[in-house]
N, C-alpha and C positions, 0 to 999 in steps of 0.2 A: 504494499500500499504506499503510494507517495504522500507527500506533503508532511506537515509537522509530525514529528514522531509522536507516537500515543503515550500520553503520560499514565502512569500507574495509579489505581485509587488511593485515595489519601483521605486522611481524618479531617473533619472540618473544624471551624475555630471552637475553642473551648470544649466541650465535653459532648459535642454533638455526635461522634462517633464516626465510623467509615462513612465515605461518600463517593459514588463513582458517576461521573457524568459521561453522557452518551450524546453523540451526532449521528443523527440517523438521515438516510435517503432514501426516499421512496417514492415509486411511480404508481399510478391508479387510474382505474377506469371509473370516470365520474359517473357513467350512467347507472353505477351501482352503488353510489354514495350521495349523502344529502349535504355535500359541501365538507369544510373542514372542521368547524365548530360542533362540538357535541350538542345533539338535540335529543330529547327524551323520546324513546322508542324508535328511533330512525338511526340507520347506519351512517357513519361519518368517517372521515379519515382520521381524526383524532383518536375516537373510540376504537378503530381498528389497530392503529399503532400501538396504544396503551395496553389492548389485550395481546399484542404480539410480544411486546417488551415483557409483561409479566409472565406470560408463558413461557418465555426463552429464558428468562432469568430467575424466575421463582420470586420476584420482589416487584411490589407495586411502583411503577415510573412516577415520579413527583415533578411538579412544574414541566409538564409536557407543553411544548410551544413549538408550533407549526410556522415556518417563515412566511409562506404565501397563502393568504386564507381565500382559497378559490371557492367559487360558489357551487352549489348543487349542479351537477351533470357537467362540471368543467373537468376535462382530463388533466393529467400531469405525466410528463417524462420524468421529470426531477424536480421534487420538492425537498426540503430540509426541515428537520425538527430537533430539538435539544431537550433533554429530561436528564434526571438523576436518580441514582438509586441509594437508599441509605444501607448499603451494605458492600461487601467485597465478594461478588459472586465468581464462577467460574467463567470467566471472560471467553475464552476460546469455544467452549461449549454452547455459552449463551449467544454468540454471534452467529455461529453456525445455525442454531435452532431459529434465530430470529429471521434468517434469509429462506428459510423453508417455504414452499408455495402453500397456499391455503386460500380457501373461497371466502374471502373478506373484502373484496375488491380493490386490495393492494396487488398490483401486479408484479412488484419487487420491492425488496427492502434490504438496505444494507447499513451496518452500523459501525461505530468505531469509538474508542475513549477519547475524551478530549478534556483540556483542561477546565476548571470550574467556571471561568470567565467567559467560555465561548456561549454564545446565546443566538438561537435562530434567526431572531428579527433583526439582528445588527450584522449578520454574516455578509450580506450582499444586498445593496440597495438597487442594483441594475438587474432588471428581471427580462427573461425572453419569452414572449408569447408567440404562438402561431394559432391563424383562424382559417380555416377550410370553408368555402362557400361554392355554390354551383347555381347558376342561372338557367333559366329555360325549362324548367321543369313542370309537368302536368299539375295544375292546381288542385286535381282530384288526389293524386299521389301525396302532395304536401299536406293536404288535409288529413289524410289518412295516417301518414307519418306524425303528424302533430298529436292525433288522438292516441295512437299507440304508445308515443313517448310519455304523454302524460298518464295514460293506463298504467304504463309499467313503473312508473316512479311511485303511483299509489300502491301498488301491488307487485311486488319484485318477483314474485312467482310466475307472473305472465311471461310470454316469450320477448326477447328482446327484440329492438330494430335490426333489421337484415345490416351485415357488415358493411354493405355498400352505402349505406345512408347514415350510420351511426355516429360518424366523427365528421361530419360537415353539415352545413346549413342549406337546405334547398329552397330556392325561390323561384317564383313563377316568371318573372320577366329576365331576357338575356341581360346579362352584365358586359359591358364594354371595358376592359381593364385599362385604356388610354386615359379617359377622363378621370378614373379612379387613382391612377398614380398621380395625374396633376393635382388632385384634391390632397392626397396624402402628402405631397411636399409642403403644403401649408401647415400641415399638424407637427412637422418636425421643430424640435426647438423648446424654449422654455416659456410656458403659458399658464395662465389662471383657467382651470378645466372645470369651471362649475358648471358649465353648461353640458359637460359629458360625464356626469356622475350622479348617482342616487343617494338619496339618505344625508344624515348629518355627518359632519367632519370630526365632531367631538372636539373643536378647538385647534385641529390641524390645519395648515394651509392648503388651500386648493391649489397652489401652483407647483407643478411638477415639470420635469425635463424629459421628452421624448428623443431619444438619440437617433432612431431610424425607423422608418417604415418601408418595407419592399415588398411588392406586389409580384407574384409569380403567376403566368397564365399556363397552366398544364391541363392535361386531359386525364379522364380515368373512364374507362369502359367506353371510349368514344364520346363522352361528355365532357364539356367545358368544366375545368376544375382549377379555382383560384386558391391560391395561398397567400396570405398576407402575414409577414413577420414582422413584429413590432418589439422593439427594444427600448426601455427607459428604466426611469427611477420612480419609485412608489406610485404604481396606478392607483387610482382611486377606485372606489366601490363601482363595478360595472363599467368603467371607463372604457377598457378596450372592447367591449361588446357595443358600446354605443358609437365608439369611433368606427367600427366596422360597419355597423347598420347605417350610419350615415354615408360612408363611402359605397356602400350597396346602394343607396338611393341615387348618389351620382353616377353609378354605373348604369343603373336601369334608366336614366335619362330624367329622374324626377327632380334633380338639384343641379346647380351649376357648380362645376368645381372650384370657382373662384370665389363663391360665397362663404368658404370655409373661414378666413379670416373674420368676417363680420360675425359668424356665429360664435367663434371664441370670444370675441370682444364683448359680445352682448351678454355673455355668462347666464343664458336663459334655457334652461332644460326643455323647456316645451318647445323651441324651436330646431332642436338636433334630432336626429333620427332615432328609431326605435332601437332597443338593445337587440342585438343579433342572438340567436339561441345558443344556449349554453354548450351545447354537445358540439359544436363545431370549433370550440376554444380548448386549447391545449397550453399548459405552462411547460415550455421546453427547459427551463433552469434559471438559474441566476449566476452572477459572476461574483465570486468569493474574494478574489484576490490570491487563493492559494489553492492547490489540488489537495482537498481533504480526501477524495476518493479517486481510485484509478479510473481514468478514462469518461467518456460520457455515455449515457444510456440514449437510445434511439426511440422513434416512433415505431409502432407495428409495421412489419414489412410490406403489407398489402397497400399501403398508403403511397401515392405517387410523391416523389421528394424532388425540391428544387435543386438546381446546380449548386455545386458547392461555391461560396464566394471566392473572388479573385484574390 
């Protein structure tokens, strides 16, 4: 494993006893989970991680914190979490058990011991997201997929969406990538994103920096398949999905690409586009400044991939 050497478990201050801090890397299928934050009676990323750690090490994880709080239905290739154990467990056996597959919505989990001051939310402010969408679909198909998606979330025992539709947003109108790229250029930079978020900020600033938005025009099974890669710092709640929803309206000819600066300046959520469906969004990972784990995980093999950057 590359990166900083793994510290051994140590005793905490005073008489607190042994304490082992863990950094976790996880991938998950958002269609099986109701977001990150624990919700009574519903499967979530945090609950699945907590159960895995407890079963693997035989001790209840404390202060479990997940770096990116993705919404219900959003997938992840790499998310990070931290927690600590009030014990000195068998680390080798526990880490092996942690990574064993199980039917909990987590596609992969990896862990390592870290220093006590390593905290998931401060590991990396720059996050990388990918959104997949397809235009020109039959409205009847779209309505059926929507109904099945909602029913499946209410009752996990129902059949899931076919793989061809499960990780993309299907829209009826054809999407022209050229004006979408022109509109996306207006979104790069540091702005007040009040018009592109939902919910209160809790005293936080709505100003964030978007480093890059890249749109790739691909195809899947003979159908146009658009991939939008976004990189930035501290995206607000549903910000990525509202950005994509607005870009989709531009691609469908419902908006002028050059009206984006006015939308940003107006700070009015009522003027921006709908939030794109959660199932098309995937957290690719975050930049932490140091390689805590070996290599990067990737998306499922059946998804078309953009060409590597120059």
